[in-house]
N, C-alpha and C positions, 0 to 999 in steps of 0.2 A: 266702431266696436263691433266685436265678434259676435256671433248668435250660436247658441247651444240650447238643447232641451231644459225644460224647468227642472227635471230631475237631475240632470248632470249640474246644473248650476247649484242646486240645493246641496248635493254632495261635495263639491268643490269648496263651497262656503263653509259647510259643516266640518269638513277636515281642516280648513285653514282655521276656523275658530278654535278648534281642539289643540292644533299645533301652537297657536299663540298663546292660549291659556296655559298650556304646559311649558311655554318658553323653548320650544324646540324649532330649530331652523328648518326651512324647507330641504336643505341639503341633508340633514340628518334623517328626516323622514324617508327621502329618497333612497338613502343608503340602507335604511331599515328594510326598504322594500326590495332591496337588491337590484336597484335600477340606477341609472346614470344620475350623478349628483344633482344635476340641474332639472331633473324630471318633474318634481312637485312644483318648483317655482315656474316652470313652463306651464303647467296646468292651471296655476294660479293667474297668470297673465290675462288681463281683460281683453287685450287686442288680439288674442290668438284664440281660434276656435277649438283649442284643445280641451279633451274631456277625459276623464277616467273610463276605461272599458269596464263593462260589469265584471268580467273575470278578474279585475284588479281589486275589487272591493274588499275581498277577504284579507289580502295582504296589505291594503291600506288600513283597514281597520286594526290589524295586528300591529302595524307600524305606530299606530296612534294609541295602542294599549286599549282599544275599544273591541266591541263586537260589530258585525255587519249591521246588526239592528240599530246600534247607536249612530251609525251613518245615515241610515235612511229616515225619510220623513214619517211622520205619525201616520196611522192607517186611515184617518179621515182627511189627509192632505190631498188636495185637488192636483192630480197630475197633469191636468190640461188635456188638450187634444193633440199633442205631438207637435204643436207649432213652436218654432224656435224663438228664444227670447234673447235679448241683449245680455251679454256675459258682464254683468256687474258684480265683480268679486269683492268680498269684505275688504275695506281699507282703512288703516288707522289714521288717515288723513280725514276721515269722515267722522265727526263726533258722535253720531249714532252707533257707529261700527265700534268706535273705541269704547264707548260705553258697554256695549255688549260683552266685549272682551274683558273689560275690567270687572264687571259683574261676574262673568265666568270665573276670573281668577279669584274673586271674593268667595265664591261658592266652592271653588276647588281648594280653599286654604292657603293660597298665596300670601295673603295679608294676615294670616294667624299670628305671624311674627313681624314686627315693624320692618317695613322695606323703604329704603330711600328712594328718591327720585331717579337716582342714577342707576340703582339696582333694577328699578322697574323698566328704565329706558333699555338697559341691556336684556333684561328677559324678553321685551317685545322686539328685539333686534332693530332698534331705531336709534342706535349709537353711532351709526355711520354718517359720512358727509352725504347731504341731499336729503335727509330725513328731518330737517328742521321743523316743517310744518307738522309731521307726526308728533314731534316732542311738545310743541306748542299745544296741540289738541289734547295730548296726555295731561299735561299740567292742568289745563282748563277743566277737563273731565274729572281728574282727580279732586280738584277743588270743589267741584259740583257735588261729589260724593260725599265730601266732608260735610258740606252745607246739609245735605240731605240725611246725615247721621248714618251712612253706610259705612264709612271710614272716619278714623280720627287721625289727627296728625299730630303725632307724639313721638319724637326721635324718629320719624319716618311716618310712613302711612300704615294703619293698623285697623283691622277688621273691628267693628264697634259691636 
């Protein structure tokens, strides 16, 4: 696994979170940044030590329809001593990460209208071959959110 600074990891995960909540592909964000179509996907790969340069933060924030402040950690966040950490990027195969993204989608209004499982799969870009685990995790976490009364299942998933 690659190693990067804590701040870089925070920014990569924050940007990926926003991108997934909005249902935007990595390619779309790359093109919005006027960079090569695979740029954002490369940043999100856990096995590469790639990270956004600080001069890219304004462009990244704009592509995500955010401000730079939205990308950055809170003022009281511990930046650490500069020691590099493992690049553990948000993964929809991880139930905790899937929950985080789905709760972000609830907060962002995605489930204000009923959404089918297939619509949600497409929104998260897990409708292609090789994403079976992510789809299973999605189904399981959606059902947990229904049991917790955060969503209801009525002609699709709907915010409660």
